[in-house]
MARBA-3410 file (N, C-alpha, C, O; in Angstrom, 1 decimal):
97
81.0,100.7,100.4,81.5,101.8,99.7,80.5,102.2,98.6,79.8,101.3,98.1 ~ 80.4,103.5,98.4,79.4,103.9,97.4,80.1,105.0,96.5,81.2,105.5,96.9 ~ 79.5,105.2,95.4,80.0,106.2,94.5,78.9,107.0,93.9,77.9,106.4,93.4 ~ 78.9,108.3,93.9,77.9,109.1,93.3,78.0,109.0,91.8,79.1,108.9,91.3 ~ 76.9,109.0,91.1,76.9,109.0,89.7,77.6,110.2,89.0,77.9,110.2,87.9
77.7,111.3,89.8,78.4,112.5,89.3,79.9,112.4,89.4,80.6,113.1,88.8 ~ 80.3,111.4,90.3,81.8,111.2,90.5,82.4,110.5,89.3,81.9,109.5,88.8 ~ 83.5,111.1,88.7,84.1,110.5,87.6,85.2,109.5,87.9,85.8,108.9,87.0 ~ 85.5,109.3,89.2,86.4,108.3,89.6,85.9,106.9,89.3,84.7,106.7,89.1 ~ 86.9,106.0,89.1,86.6,104.6,88.8,87.0,103.7,90.0,87.8,104.1,90.8
86.5,102.5,90.0,86.9,101.5,91.0,88.1,100.8,90.4,88.2,100.4,89.3 ~ 89.1,100.6,91.3,90.4,99.9,90.9,90.7,98.8,92.0,90.4,99.0,93.1 ~ 91.2,97.7,91.5,91.6,96.6,92.3,93.1,96.5,92.1,93.6,96.3,91.0 ~ 93.9,96.7,93.2,95.3,96.7,93.2,95.8,95.4,93.8,95.4,95.0,94.9 ~ 96.7,94.7,93.1,97.2,93.4,93.6,98.7,93.5,93.7,99.4,94.0,92.8
99.2,92.9,94.7,100.7,92.8,94.9,101.0,91.6,95.9,100.4,91.6,97.0 ~ 101.8,90.7,95.5,102.2,89.6,96.3,100.9,88.8,96.7,100.3,88.2,95.9 ~ 100.6,88.8,98.0,99.4,88.0,98.5,98.3,88.9,99.0,97.4,88.4,99.7 ~ 98.2,90.1,98.5,97.1,91.0,99.0,96.5,91.8,97.8,97.1,91.9,96.7 ~ 95.2,92.2,98.0,94.5,93.1,97.1,93.9,94.2,97.8,93.6,94.1,99.0
93.7,95.3,97.1,93.1,96.5,97.7,92.2,97.1,96.7,92.5,97.3,95.5 ~ 91.0,97.5,97.1,90.0,98.1,96.1,89.7,99.6,96.6,89.5,99.8,97.8 ~ 89.7,100.5,95.6,89.5,101.9,96.0,89.0,102.6,94.7,89.0,102.1,93.6 ~ 88.5,103.9,95.0,88.1,104.8,94.0,89.3,105.7,93.7,90.0,106.2,94.6 ~ 89.6,105.9,92.4,90.7,106.8,92.0,90.4,107.3,90.6,89.6,106.8,89.9
91.2,108.3,90.2,91.1,108.9,88.9,91.9,108.1,87.8,91.7,108.2,86.6 ~ 93.0,107.4,88.3,93.8,106.7,87.4,94.4,105.4,88.0,94.3,105.3,89.2 ~ 95.0,104.6,87.2,95.6,103.4,87.7,96.7,103.7,88.6,96.8,103.1,89.7 ~ 97.5,104.7,88.3,98.7,105.1,89.1,98.3,105.7,90.4,98.8,105.3,91.5 ~ 97.3,106.5,90.4,96.8,107.1,91.7,96.3,106.0,92.6,96.5,106.0,93.8
95.6,105.1,92.0,95.0,103.9,92.8,96.2,103.1,93.4,96.1,102.7,94.6 ~ 97.2,102.9,92.6,98.4,102.1,93.1,99.1,102.8,94.3,99.5,102.2,95.2 ~ 99.3,104.1,94.2,100.0,104.9,95.2,99.1,104.8,96.5,99.6,104.6,97.6 ~ 97.8,105.0,96.3,96.8,105.0,97.5,96.8,103.7,98.1,96.9,103.6,99.4 ~ 96.8,102.6,97.4,96.8,101.2,97.9,98.1,101.0,98.7,98.0,100.4,99.8
99.2,101.3,98.1,100.5,101.0,98.8,100.6,101.8,100.1,101.0,101.2,101.1 ~ 100.2,103.1,100.1,100.2,103.8,101.4,99.3,103.2,102.4,99.8,103.0,103.6 ~ 98.1,102.8,102.1,97.2,102.3,103.0,97.6,100.9,103.5,97.5,100.6,104.7 ~ 98.2,100.1,102.7,98.6,98.7,103.1,99.9,98.8,104.0,100.0,98.0,104.9 ~ 100.8,99.7,103.7,101.9,99.9,104.6,101.5,100.4,105.9,102.0,100.0,106.9
100.5,101.3,105.9,100.0,101.8,107.2,99.3,100.7,108.0,99.5,100.6,109.2 ~ 98.6,99.8,107.3,97.9,98.7,107.9,98.8,97.6,108.4,98.6,97.1,109.5 ~ 99.7,97.2,107.5,100.5,96.0,107.8,101.9,96.3,108.3,102.6,95.4,108.9 ~ 102.4,97.5,108.0,103.8,97.8,108.4,104.8,96.9,107.8,104.8,96.5,106.6 ~ 105.7,96.4,108.6,106.8,95.5,108.2,106.4,94.1,107.9,107.2,93.3,107.4
105.1,93.8,108.1,104.6,92.5,107.8,104.0,92.4,106.5,103.4,91.3,106.1 ~ 104.0,93.5,105.7,103.4,93.5,104.4,104.3,92.8,103.4,105.5,93.1,103.3 ~ 103.7,91.8,102.7,104.5,91.1,101.7,104.4,91.9,100.4,103.3,92.5,100.0 ~ 105.5,92.0,99.7,105.6,92.8,98.4,106.2,92.0,97.3,107.0,91.0,97.6 ~ 105.9,92.3,96.1,106.6,91.8,94.9,107.1,92.9,94.1,106.9,94.1,94.5
107.8,92.7,93.0,108.4,93.8,92.3,107.4,94.5,91.4,107.7,95.6,90.9 ~ 106.2,94.0,91.3,105.2,94.6,90.4,103.9,94.8,91.1,103.4,93.9,91.8 ~ 103.3,95.9,90.9,101.9,96.2,91.3,101.0,96.0,90.1,101.4,96.5,89.0 ~ 99.9,95.3,90.2,98.9,95.2,89.1,97.7,96.0,89.5,97.1,95.8,90.5 ~ 97.3,96.8,88.6,96.1,97.7,88.7,95.0,97.3,87.7,95.3,97.3,86.5
93.9,96.9,88.2,92.7,96.6,87.3,91.7,97.7,87.5,91.2,97.8,88.6 ~ 91.3,98.3,86.5,90.1,99.2,86.5,88.9,98.4,86.2,88.9,97.7,85.2 ~ 88.0,98.5,87.1,86.8,97.6,87.0,85.7,98.4,86.2,85.2,99.4,86.6 ~ 85.4,97.8,85.0,84.5,98.4,84.1,83.4,97.4,83.8,83.6,96.5,83.0 ~ 82.3,97.5,84.5,81.2,96.5,84.4,81.7,95.1,84.4,82.2,94.7,85.5
81.7,94.4,83.3,82.1,93.0,83.4,83.5,92.8,82.8,84.0,91.7,82.7 ~ 84.2,93.9,82.5,85.5,93.9,81.9,86.5,94.5,82.9,86.2,95.3,83.8 ~ 87.8,94.2,82.7,88.9,94.8,83.5,89.9,95.4,82.5,90.1,94.9,81.4 ~ 90.4,96.6,82.9,91.5,97.2,82.2,92.7,97.2,83.1,92.7,97.7,84.2 ~ 93.8,96.6,82.6,94.9,96.3,83.5,96.2,97.1,83.1,96.5,97.3,81.9
96.9,97.5,84.1,98.2,98.2,84.0,99.1,97.6,85.0,98.7,97.2,86.1 ~ 100.4,97.6,84.7,101.5,97.1,85.6,102.4,98.2,86.0,102.7,99.1,85.2 ~ 102.9,98.2,87.3,103.8,99.3,87.7,105.0,98.6,88.5,104.8,97.7,89.2 ~ 106.2,99.2,88.3,107.4,98.7,89.0,107.3,99.3,90.4,107.2,100.5,90.6 ~ 107.3,98.4,91.4,107.0,98.8,92.8,107.9,99.9,93.3,107.4,100.8,94.0
109.2,99.9,93.1,110.0,101.0,93.6,109.6,102.4,93.1,109.7,103.4,93.9 ~ 109.1,102.5,91.9,108.6,103.8,91.4,107.4,104.3,92.2,107.3,105.4,92.6 ~ 106.5,103.4,92.5,105.2,103.7,93.2,105.6,104.0,94.7,105.1,104.9,95.3 ~ 106.6,103.2,95.3,107.0,103.5,96.6,107.6,104.9,96.8,107.3,105.6,97.7 ~ 108.4,105.3,95.8,109.0,106.6,95.9,107.9,107.7,95.8,108.0,108.7,96.6
106.9,107.6,94.9,105.9,108.6,94.8,104.9,108.5,96.0,104.2,109.5,96.3 ~ 104.9,107.4,96.7,104.1,107.3,97.9,104.8,107.8,99.2,104.2,107.9,100.3 ~ 106.0,108.3,99.0,106.8,108.9,100.1,107.8,108.0,100.8,108.3,108.4,101.8 ~ 108.0,106.8,100.3,108.9,105.8,100.9,110.2,105.7,100.0,110.5,104.7,99.5 ~ 110.9,106.8,99.9,112.0,106.9,99.0,113.2,106.0,99.4,113.8,105.3,98.6
113.5,105.9,100.7,114.6,105.0,101.2,114.2,103.5,100.9,115.0,102.8,100.4 ~ 113.0,103.2,101.2,112.5,101.8,101.0,112.5,101.5,99.5,112.9,100.4,99.1 ~ 112.1,102.5,98.7,112.2,102.3,97.2,113.6,102.0,96.7,113.8,101.1,95.9 ~ 114.5,102.8,97.2,116.0,102.5,96.8,116.4,101.2,97.2,117.0,100.5,96.4 ~ 116.1,100.8,98.5,116.5,99.4,98.9,115.9,98.3,98.1,116.5,97.3,97.8
114.6,98.5,97.8,113.9,97.5,97.0,114.4,97.4,95.6,114.5,96.4,95.0 ~ 114.7,98.6,95.0,115.3,98.6,93.7,116.7,97.9,93.7,117.0,97.2,92.7 ~ 117.5,98.2,94.7,118.8,97.5,94.8,118.6,96.0,94.9,119.4,95.3,94.3 ~ 117.7,95.6,95.7,117.4,94.2,95.8,117.0,93.5,94.5,117.4,92.5,94.1 ~ 116.2,94.3,93.8,115.7,93.8,92.4,117.0,93.7,91.5,117.1,92.7,90.8
117.8,94.7,91.5,119.0,94.6,90.7,119.9,93.4,91.1,120.5,92.8,90.2 ~ 120.1,93.2,92.4,120.9,92.1,92.8,120.3,90.8,92.4,121.0,89.9,91.9 ~ 119.0,90.6,92.6,118.3,89.3,92.3,118.3,89.0,90.8,118.4,87.9,90.4 ~ 118.1,90.1,90.1,117.9,89.9,88.6,119.2,90.2,87.9,119.3,90.0,86.6 ~ 120.3,90.6,88.6,121.6,90.9,88.0,121.4,91.8,86.8,121.9,91.5,85.7
120.8,93.0,87.0,120.5,93.9,85.9,121.6,95.0,85.8,121.4,95.9,85.0 ~ 122.6,95.0,86.7,123.6,96.1,86.6,124.6,95.7,85.6,125.6,96.5,85.4
END
């Protein structure tokens, strides 16, 4: 992978469960949506998920980190039914209702 010096996108490493994905994006959230779409396309029903996506923006020797609730990212990635099911599972397991 390469990046033009004129490109303002940054490199992001997205982590969830037992996988990581590295991509160029304009924001943590854009990188998270892109990673989830690509990993679902690649792994399908065999993709392991957790309730949180971790996004690290790679800045030279430092990382800038943000966390996202997976059902929100799923919904924005176009997986609305799966997001609802995952959110319900989270509510059930964490007894948040």
